N, C-alpha and C positions, 0 to 999 in steps of 0.2 A: 383572504377569510374574516377581516374586522367588521364583518355586520353583524358579528355576535355581538360586540358592546364598544361602547365609545374607546378609540386608541389611547389603551396603555403606553406602560415602558417598552421599549425596545427590549430584542433578546440580546444578549452579551456576545461579542463572538472572541475567539484564538485560535492558534498553531501549537503554544506549546502545554500551557496548564490551564486551567478552569477550576472553581470553586462556588457552590454557592447555598450561604447561609442565611439564618434568619435577622443577621444582624452586623454592618459594617465591619467593623471592628474583630467580627470572627472570622468572615473573608477575606480580610486585607492580613492578618496574622497566618491564613492558611496558603497563603498566596508567599507571603516573606516566608515561611519556613521549606517552599518547596524551591522560591529564587536560591534558597543557601545549599540545596541539596536533597531537602528531604523529599521522601516519596506521600503518595498522593495518603496512607495511612499513616505518618508520621502529619499530616499536614490536620487530616478531621481531628483527630486526639489532641491538638492543639488547642484549635479550633474551640472544639467542644470543651475545653475545661475552662478556656477562657468566656464561653457562654454560661458555665457554672457558679460564672460570679457574675456578669453584667445582665445575665437571663435570668436568675434564681428564683422564677416561680414556675421555668420550666424543665430544667436541668440541674446537677452537680454532681458533687461527685458521692454524694446519699441516694443515686438511684442506679439503675440498670441501662443496661446498652446492648446492644444486637448490631449485627455488621454483615455485610458480605462483599467478598474481595474477590477481584479478580487480575492475577498479576500478567501485566501486559496487555490488559483486557482481551485476551484470549487464551489463557491458561485453563486451569480448571478451579469453576467456584468455592469458596471455602466457605462458611458459615458461621458464624459467632452469636453463641447464646449465652448472653452478659446475664443473664434473670438471675435475681438472689433467692433464696428458697426459704419458708419457715422455720423460726425455731426447732429443734429438735423434739420439744415439750410442746407443740403444739397439735393437739389432735382436737379431732374434731369432738371430743368426748367430754374433754375438760372444758370446751365453750356450752355445750349443751346441759353439763351438769348446770353451771354457773347462769344459765337460762338465756344464752346469748345466742340469738337465729340469725345474725348478720354482723359484721366487723364493722364496727364503728371506723370511720375511716381518719378521725384525727387522734385514734387512742394507738398505745404503742405496738395493739396486734396487728395493725395496719403496716408494720413496717417488716419488711422482708430485708433478711442481709443484701445491703447496696451491692450493685454486682460492675455495676464500671471500672473502678480500677483497676480489677483484676483482668477484666475487657481489654482494657484499653494497652495492658499490660504484655495480653495475650498478643491482640492484633500485633503491638512494633514488634514482638519475640521473630513473630512469622515474618512479616510486610514493610517493617520499620529501616530505618539508619540511622535516625536520632534515639536519644530514651529520654526518659522522663523526667532526669532534670535539665533538659536542654526546651522541650517539648510545653513545659509548666507555668515556665516564666512570663509569659503573657498574663498568665492566671495572675500568677505572685503577682504581678506588679501592678494590673488593677483591682485588685482585693487590699494592696497594705495603699498603693496612694492612690487611689479612688478611682471610679468611672462617672461618667454622666449617663442619665440614666434616659433613656430611651422613650418615645413617647405610645408603642405599644405597649409598651412592657408597665410604662407606668398606671396603663389602662386596665392591666391585670391587679398592680398591686390596689389599686384603688377599690376594682371589687372585692376584692379578695381580706377588705381589712376587718370585717368581723372576725372573719375565721382567724387572723394574726392577733386581734387582740386576745382572740380566746386561746392559744396555744401554749406549748412550751418554751420557752425561752426568744419567743420569740420577738415580743416587744424592744428583750435588749438588741435583738441581730437586725430585726427585720421590720422594725418601726422606726425610723430615726428620729426625733421627736417627739415622738409618740402617735405620726399621721401616717399615711402611708406617703412613698416618698413620687415625687411630680416630674415631670418631664424636666431635662438641664439641672435637675439636683446631683451632686455630687454623695457618692455613698464609698465610704471604707469599711472594710469587714477585715480589720488585723487579723484577729483569732482564725479565721480563714482562712490567710493567708500564711500565716506559721504553720498550719496542718499539709497545706500545698508544701509549703519548704520542707517537710518532715517527708511527704510523699518523694517530692523531687530527688530528697537524697537517699532514701532509704530503699525507695522503690513500692512495690504491692503489698511487704508485709508490713512496711510503717503505716500500712491504713489496717491492715488486717490482724495485727500483734502489737501488742506496747499501750502505750498509752492511751493511744488514740482511738483504737478498740475499746478499750477498757472505760473510758468516758461515755464512747454509745452505750455501752454496756451498762453501766451507771445509770446514765441517763434513761433509758430504755424500762432496765429493772424496778428506777425510781418512781415509775409512773404505771406500773404492773405488770411489765411485757415479761416474758417469760424467755428472753434471748441470754445467750452464755459468751462466752470470748472462746469457748470450743466453736459456734453456730459459724462467729467468725472468720476464726483460724481453717477451720476448714472448708471454706467457701472454695469454688473451684469454678473453672468458666468450660462450656462442651464447643468442643469443634468438630462443625459437623458438614455435612452435605446440603445445598438446598434442595426445595423442592419446586417441581414448574408445572406451567401449563403452554400449550401453542395457542396462538390468538394471531391470528393475522399475516400467518406467516413469522410471527414473530415470538420466541423462546421466553416466559415471564418468568421470572427465580423469587422465589420467598424463602427465609428460614424461616427451619418446618419448627412442630407444635416443641412446645408451649407456646412458641408465638404464633397471632393470631391472623399469620402471614397466608394460609389456606383458606381462608373466607373471602379473602379478594379473587384467586386463583379458581374457585366455584365460582362465583358472581360473572366471572368472564368464560368459563363454559356454561354457562347458563347462557348469556348474551350471545355466543358465539352463533346461535341454535336461532337469531333472531339480524337480518338484514338492519342493521342500526341506520344505513344509509338512505334507507328508504322516508328519513323520517329526518327534518330540521336537530342541528343540533340543539336549538332550543327550541324543543318542540315539544306537547302534552303527552306526545309517546315516548319520546325518549327517555324525559321525567319518570313517568310510569313504569316502564321497564326497568329502567334503573333500582327504583323502588322496589317491585315486585323480583329483582335478583337479589338484590340487598336482603330481604324480609328472610328468604328462601335461604342463603348462606348465614344469617347469623343466626338463625332457629338451628341448623346443623351445628354451628361453631357452640352454642350453649346447648345440646344434648349428646353430643362427640369429644369435644377437645380439651385435653387437660395434660397436663404434665405425661408425657410417653415415661417417664422412666418409674412412673407410679401405674398407669392404668394404661390398657389397650387403645392405641387410638390407628384406625385402620386407614390411615392418610391415603393408599393406595385407591381403596374404594371407593374414598370419596371423591375422588378426583377422578373418577373413570367416565366416559362420554353418557354408560348410561344411568347415572345420579346424575350429571346436567339434562340428561332427558327426561326424567321423570319429574325434576320440577320444571322445567322449560316448558311439557305438555302441559302444565295445571295452568300457565299465567293465560288470562283473559285482558285483551285489548278495550273490553267494555264493562272491566269492573275492578276490584279486587279480589285476590285469592284470600280464602279463610285458612289464617294460619293465627295460631297463636302469638301473644306479643312476648316478644323477650326482653327481659328489662333490668343487662348487666349494666353498674355504674359506670356514669359518664367521668371515661381522662383527658380533658382538657388539654393538657399542659406536658409540651414535648419540645425537644430539637431533631432537625433530619440537618442533615449536612452530606453534601454530595461531592466527591471530588477526583478529577482524573489528571496525572501527572504526565511530564513530557514523554513519560515511560511507556504511555497510556494504562500505567494501571488505574486499576479503578474501585474507591473507597466508597459501597453506600452505607451509610454511619448511623444511627436513632440514638439519645440518649434521653432517661424522662426519669421524672420525680412522679409519675403518674398523676394525680390532681395537680391544680393549680397552686404552686407552695410544699406538694407534697401533703404530708403528716401535719405538718404545721408546728413539727415538734423538733426544734435547735436541739444538739446536741451540748452538755452544758458548756465544755469549756474550747473546743473546739472548732464553732462554726459553722458543724457541718447539716445542712438541715435535710433531715431523712424524706424517704419517699415514703408513700402508701400504696404499694402495690399489691403487700398483700390484701389490700380492703377487696381485691378481686376475688380470693374464693369466696365458694359456697362453704355455708357450714350446714351437709347435708350429706351425710352419710350414702356410700352410693353414686354419687356426682360424678362426675370425672374430675370437676376443677371443687370437690372438697377438701380442703384445708387437710393438710397431715403432717406429719414430722420432716423436717425436710425437704420438702413439694415444695416445686414452682408453680405460682399462679399462672392461671389463663392469663397471657398480655395482650396489650394494645398495641405494643409500638413493633414498625412492620418495615423495614429498609426494602428497597425491591430493585432487581434488575432485570436490562431489557438485552436480549441477545438477537443476535440474528446468525446462525450458519457457524454458533459457535463462539461469535465475538459479539463482546459487551459495543452497543449501540447506543440505551439511556439507563443509565441509575439513577430513582429518582425516589421520593416519597414526598408524603403525604401527612403532618401533622396533625393531630389533631384529636386522639382518644380512638373514641367507637367507629368516629369519622374513616380513620383510616384506609380500609379498606376500600370503599366506597370514594373517597377524593383518589386515591391511586387508579380504579376504575374508572372515573370520569376525566381525569385527564389524560389517562392512554388511551383509551376510544375516541378526547380530542382531538389526539392527533392520529391516529391510526384508522377511525371512521369519517373524520371531518376533517383530516388535513391543516389543522392547527399545526404552526411553530410551538416550541415548548412555552414562550411566553402565553401566549396565548390560551392554549390549554390550560395553564395556570388558571388565568384570569377568570375566565369563563362561570357566572355566577351557580350556586352550588345548592344543593336539597341534599337532607340524609334522613329519611326515614327511622323513625328509632318512636319505639314504646306507643307504636301506632300512633304517633304522628308524624306528617312528611314539616321539617322543619326548612325553610324556604329561603335565602338568602335574599335580600333588598333589589339585586340584578335581576332577579326572576320575573320576568312580564306578568302585566297585571292578566291577561289574557293565558298564560300557562296554567297561573294558581288557580282560576277560576276550571278552568278544561279539567285541572285535576279534581276541584270540590267533586265535578259529576262525574269523575270517577268511582268517586264515591271513599276519595283521600280525606283526612281532618287535615287540614293546614296550619300551619303557623307562620309569623316571620323572624328570623333570626336575631337578637339584639346584637353577638356578637358577631363576630366573621366565623365562617366554619373553615377551621381548620389552617394550615398553610403550607405551601408546596414547594420542590425546589428537584431541577433538573438536569444535567448537562447531554445534552446529543454529541455523540460519536458519528464527524460525516469520514469514513475510512479512504476514502478515494481522492476528499480533497486534502485532506490531513489537518481539520480543523474541527474544535470545539466551540456546542453554542450554547450559551447558558440562559436558565431560566429565574426566578424567583419572585417567590407569592408578595403583591401589595399588601396583602394582610397583616405581612407582619413586616419589622422593619428593617429587615436585611436586603441584599442584594447576591448578583451573579459579576464574578470579578476574573480576569482571563489577563495571561501576559502570551 
């Protein structure tokens, strides 16, 4: 299948355990944890905590976390929703009275309560052997002793320089010497190290109660936020069952809403009504069908999805064959469907981690601070960079995703898991904000329809139809771009790479694991 592109990196193979992350140090950390007797969940948390230090634009303890865990690769799949909530004082009326009709992405109002630490503690309680005291040590070391900035991270740092210059405490914490960090720089964050030490000693309560929480609340209220200590203390993680659909003989699983994984499942359901194998993997028809399925699925998401604890979300109806057929039947191969544009904010920064351990425990794990460098608000004394996930809310009474007290925003981060006959075959994910559902569909169909291995599937050129424009990577051949234009697509070339994926394929017959990791990031797959 190498005819899709110039040969890229090889797949990584192992018998015992495998991890794929967006940074080599995180992958190495996960392997060391598993070699020391830790589980897939232990490895994911340790890797993620480290990434929160060394990939600060994408993730951190000021963000949210979702995960799918399947014990022994054939037990019951558990979904963890570590999504933060709006402050209890955040009513739509409060904003409308002040003539605020959209939440500014670098304001305190964009900061929902960070859910990651509680999610990590909950996942470890259920599936870990080691505690936060052990698993946070690599992150503490990196924060206190320093880490070397990797190239893709430096690229993002430079791109976000203007945002960081205007942020709250960002110059002090994230602009050493007043300039963006460049590849090869050594960065230290002693305040963040001290915060991580407190969590290692005191567990989740050290973050949600006491001095650290007080500092976050004081910082946010100081710039107009509505947050209280009670908002932090009362935060909980939801443990639930995944939602799924069948595609090409494989069950595909996602976390339920307020996660947006249902978007990916609707896309698969629509595409399952077409025979993609009639078209080449790199072809006008394939890219056109993917875009049309995405447009329908994203429209569904904007119209129907919110926090099910606050609004009624009819997941069962949205995943019916009838719903897919209704949309598939309106797709034309000679032009675009007339659909309204949906324009939720882009959220391009996330880390996704996939891990399988020697007992075949499977962990599909994602952690994010939403936009690159989140809200650009760093808590005064703790070094915690806070997410701007609350920027995903609408201020539109009656909309399922309208902000409300204690409500969780419509998310973008989605860990996925593919099973066959009840057994895990591929925990995978694609980072990159609004691109994630499309990215997952692209990678999965590359494998199940076009016979790619995990690395080829991740490498293949990508596109995202968003806000009426088809954003295409440079790797998409000129002939396909022209063909899409003839169908009526408005196209543009993407400046940065679209997303970043990680995947592990489990071969139960051979007893082997095959990993792939996206060259669009700094990371790698590692196994032993």
